[in-house]
PyMOL CGO cylinders between C-alpha atoms (Angstrom):
from pymol import cmd
from pymol.cgo import CYLINDER

trace = [
    CYLINDER, -86.70, 63.17, -151.99, -86.78, 61.42, -155.33, 0.3, 1, 1, 1, 1, 1, 1,
    CYLINDER, -86.78, 61.42, -155.33, -83.79, 60.89, -157.64, 0.3, 1, 1, 1, 1, 1, 1,
    CYLINDER, -83.79, 60.89, -157.64, -83.62, 62.79, -160.89, 0.3, 1, 1, 1, 1, 1, 1,
    CYLINDER, -83.62, 62.79, -160.89, -85.72, 61.14, -163.57, 0.3, 1, 1, 1, 1, 1, 1,
    CYLINDER, -85.72, 61.14, -163.57, -88.73, 60.72, -161.31, 0.3, 1, 1, 1, 1, 1, 1,
    CYLINDER, -88.73, 60.72, -161.31, -91.63, 63.14, -161.61, 0.3, 1, 1, 1, 1, 1, 1,
    CYLINDER, -91.63, 63.14, -161.61, -94.33, 63.36, -158.96, 0.3, 1, 1, 1, 1, 1, 1,
    CYLINDER, -94.33, 63.36, -158.96, -97.51, 64.78, -160.43, 0.3, 1, 1, 1, 1, 1, 1,
    CYLINDER, -97.51, 64.78, -160.43, -100.74, 65.51, -158.55, 0.3, 1, 1, 1, 1, 1, 1,
    CYLINDER, -100.74, 65.51, -158.55, -103.51, 63.00, -159.20, 0.3, 1, 1, 1, 1, 1, 1,
    CYLINDER, -103.51, 63.00, -159.20, -107.25, 63.48, -158.94, 0.3, 1, 1, 1, 1, 1, 1,
    CYLINDER, -107.25, 63.48, -158.94, -108.47, 62.50, -155.49, 0.3, 1, 1, 1, 1, 1, 1,
    CYLINDER, -108.47, 62.50, -155.49, -105.63, 64.12, -153.55, 0.3, 1, 1, 1, 1, 1, 1,
    CYLINDER, -105.63, 64.12, -153.55, -103.09, 61.43, -154.39, 0.3, 1, 1, 1, 1, 1, 1,
    CYLINDER, -103.09, 61.43, -154.39, -99.93, 61.58, -156.42, 0.3, 1, 1, 1, 1, 1, 1,
    CYLINDER, -99.93, 61.58, -156.42, -98.61, 59.62, -159.36, 0.3, 1, 1, 1, 1, 1, 1,
    CYLINDER, -98.61, 59.62, -159.36, -94.93, 58.86, -159.84, 0.3, 1, 1, 1, 1, 1, 1,
    CYLINDER, -94.93, 58.86, -159.84, -93.87, 58.84, -163.47, 0.3, 1, 1, 1, 1, 1, 1,
    CYLINDER, -93.87, 58.84, -163.47, -90.63, 56.98, -164.13, 0.3, 1, 1, 1, 1, 1, 1,
    CYLINDER, -90.63, 56.98, -164.13, -88.77, 58.91, -166.81, 0.3, 1, 1, 1, 1, 1, 1,
    CYLINDER, -88.77, 58.91, -166.81, -85.32, 57.42, -166.40, 0.3, 1, 1, 1, 1, 1, 1,
    CYLINDER, -85.32, 57.42, -166.40, -85.38, 53.62, -166.27, 0.3, 1, 1, 1, 1, 1, 1,
    CYLINDER, -85.38, 53.62, -166.27, -81.77, 53.63, -165.08, 0.3, 1, 1, 1, 1, 1, 1,
    CYLINDER, -81.77, 53.63, -165.08, -82.99, 54.85, -161.69, 0.3, 1, 1, 1, 1, 1, 1,
    CYLINDER, -82.99, 54.85, -161.69, -84.96, 51.63, -161.32, 0.3, 1, 1, 1, 1, 1, 1,
    CYLINDER, -84.96, 51.63, -161.32, -81.73, 49.75, -160.67, 0.3, 1, 1, 1, 1, 1, 1,
    CYLINDER, -81.73, 49.75, -160.67, -80.83, 52.21, -157.94, 0.3, 1, 1, 1, 1, 1, 1,
    CYLINDER, -80.83, 52.21, -157.94, -84.15, 51.60, -156.19, 0.3, 1, 1, 1, 1, 1, 1,
    CYLINDER, -84.15, 51.60, -156.19, -84.17, 47.81, -156.52, 0.3, 1, 1, 1, 1, 1, 1,
    CYLINDER, -84.17, 47.81, -156.52, -81.42, 47.01, -154.03, 0.3, 1, 1, 1, 1, 1, 1,
    CYLINDER, -81.42, 47.01, -154.03, -80.92, 43.28, -153.39, 0.3, 1, 1, 1, 1, 1, 1,
    CYLINDER, -80.92, 43.28, -153.39, -81.23, 42.39, -149.71, 0.3, 1, 1, 1, 1, 1, 1,
]
cmd.load_cgo(trace, "trace")
């Protein structure tokens, strides 16, 4: 399940491409270890 702001669109070849619409969500995903 992706956070709001991320769009998963079908890509040719059976894969998927994640488009980052909201750059604010990047901080939520980059959690320092």
